[in-house]
C-alpha positions in Angstrom: -13.4 -2.3 11.1 -13.2 -5.8 12.7 -10.4 -8.3 10.9 -10.4 -11.7 11.9 -6.8 -13.4 10.7 -8.9 -16.3 10.2 -11.3 -14.5 7.1 -11.0 -15.9 4.1 -9.1 -13.8 1.2 -11.5 -14.2 -1.2 -14.1 -12.4 1.0 -12.5 -10.2 3.0 -12.3 -6.5 1.9 -8.7 -6.0 0.4 -7.3 -2.0 -0.5 -4.3 -2.0 -2.4 -2.3 1.1 -1.6 0.4 3.4 -3.5 1.8 6.3 -2.8 4.1 8.2 -4.9 7.2 10.8 -4.0 9.6 12.9 -4.5 12.3 10.9 -2.7 12.8 8.4 -0.3 13.0 10.6 3.0 10.1 13.0 4.2 12.1 13.9 6.9 15.1 14.9 4.3 11.9 17.2 2.4 10.6 14.4 0.3 7.0 14.6 -0.6 4.2 12.8 -1.3 3.0 13.2 -5.2 0.3 10.7 -5.4 -1.8 9.0 -3.5 -4.0 5.5 -4.9 -6.3 2.9 -3.1 -8.1 0.4 -5.0 -10.4 -2.1 -4.2 -11.5 -5.2 -5.9 -13.3 -3.2 -8.7 -12.6 0.2 -8.8 -10.3 3.5 -7.3 -11.7 4.3 -3.8 -9.2 7.6 -3.5 -7.4 9.1 -5.7 -4.8 12.1 -5.9 -2.5 13.7 -7.5 -0.5 16.8 -6.3 1.4 19.5 -7.9 4.9 19.5 -7.0 5.3 22.2 -4.5 7.4 24.0 -2.2 8.5 21.7 1.0 6.8 24.7 3.4 3.6 24.1 1.9 1.5 20.8 2.6 -0.9 20.3 -0.1 -1.5 16.6 1.1 -2.9 18.1 4.2 -6.4 18.5 2.8 -6.4 14.8 1.2 -5.3 13.3 4.7 -8.5 13.1 6.3 -10.2 11.3 3.5 -7.7 8.8 3.3 -7.2 7.9 6.7 -10.9 7.1 6.5 -10.7 4.8 3.5 -7.6 2.8 4.8 -9.8 2.3 7.9 -12.7 0.3 5.6 -10.8 -2.8 5.0 -7.7 -4.7 5.0 -4.4 -2.5 3.3 -2.2 -4.3 1.0 0.7 -2.8 -0.4 4.3 -3.9 -1.4 6.3 -2.2 1.0 3.8 -1.3 3.0 6.5 0.4 6.0 7.4 3.0 3.2 4.0 4.2 2.1 2.9 4.4 5.5 5.8 6.1 7.2 5.4 8.8 4.5 1.8 9.1 5.5 2.6 8.9 9.1 5.2 11.6 8.5 2.2 13.8 7.1 -0.3 13.2 9.6 2.3 14.1 12.2 3.4 17.5 10.3 -0.5 18.6 10.6 -1.7 16.8 13.6 -3.5 14.1 12.5 -3.3 10.8 14.1 -3.2 7.5 12.6 -5.8 5.4 12.4 -5.6 1.7 13.5 -5.7 -0.7 10.3 -4.8 -4.0 9.0 -2.4 -4.2 6.4 -0.4 -6.8 4.4 2.9 -6.7 2.6 3.0 -8.2 -0.5 7.0 -7.5 -0.5 7.4 -10.0 2.8 5.0 -12.2 1.3 7.0 -12.8 -1.6 10.2 -13.1 0.0 8.6 -15.5 2.1 6.7 -17.4 -0.9 9.8 -17.1 -3.2 12.8 -17.1 -1.2 15.6 -17.7 -3.7 14.5 -15.0 -5.6 16.8 -12.1 -5.7 14.8 -9.4 -6.7 11.7 -8.3 -4.9 10.7 -4.9 -7.3 7.4 -4.9 -8.0 8.3 -4.7 -11.4 10.4 -7.9 -11.1 8.0 -9.6 -9.4 5.6 -8.9 -12.3 7.8 -10.1 -14.7 8.2 -13.0 -12.9 4.6 -14.3 -12.8 4.1 -13.3 -16.5 1.7 -10.2 -15.7 1.9 -6.9 -17.2 0.4 -3.6 -15.8 -1.9 -1.9 -17.5 0.8 1.2 -17.7 3.9 1.9 -17.0 5.0 1.7 -13.4 5.5 4.6 -11.3 1.9 5.9 -11.0 0.1 5.4 -7.6 -3.2 4.1 -9.5 -1.2 1.9 -11.5 1.1 0.3 -8.9 -1.6 -0.6 -6.9 -3.4 -2.0 -9.7 -0.2 -3.7 -10.5 0.3 -5.0 -6.7 -3.2 -5.9 -6.8 -2.5 -8.5 -9.4 1.1 -9.7 -7.7 -0.9 -10.2 -4.3 -3.5 -12.7 -6.4 -0.2 -14.4 -7.8 0.8 -14.6 -4.7 -2.1 -16.1 -2.7 -2.9 -18.4 -5.8 1.1 -19.7 -5.9 1.4 -20.2 -1.7 -2.0 -21.9 -1.8 -3.4 -18.8 1.1 -6.8 -19.2 2.0 -7.4 -17.0 5.2 -5.4 -13.1 6.3 -3.4 -14.6 8.8 -2.1 -16.9 5.8 -1.2 -14.3 4.0 0.7 -12.5 6.9 -2.1 -9.7 8.2 -0.5 -7.7 10.9 -1.9 -4.9 12.9 -0.3 -1.3 12.0 1.4 0.5 15.0 1.6 3.9 14.0 3.8 5.3 16.6 6.6 2.9 14.9 6.4 5.1 11.9 
């Protein structure tokens, strides 16, 4: 997919992404338990795995469709480096190369647009904008939709018009 940083946000193909994990570091045994990718109107990809032994690779079968979906638009997530770091780790474990994708991180965007806040957690930012998630946070689909609501609030707050205004960047998988 070709992305122009000057593309208007309101017409850009945005994909809101989140994962859930068993811990903070995949190199120390933490695994992905859920993944979701939501576009403007529907869930494009959702997977909820069962807890499994560290030597099993239940995510492996989900990587090809997920990686294909990630290339279909601009990925928007809250703390994208965390989520993509897990995806890159799992992809490397099973021999897949990560695709080249464009992304916007709502964590970085929040820090830029709300510099005096001390709390940049998703739940705190939602509360700041009086946004109420559709269900409790910490499931991939709910968090992806919450990130979507946060993103649009940040776009309005910053009067952002283009992907460049929102801080779109190209992902280099080799740095994860």
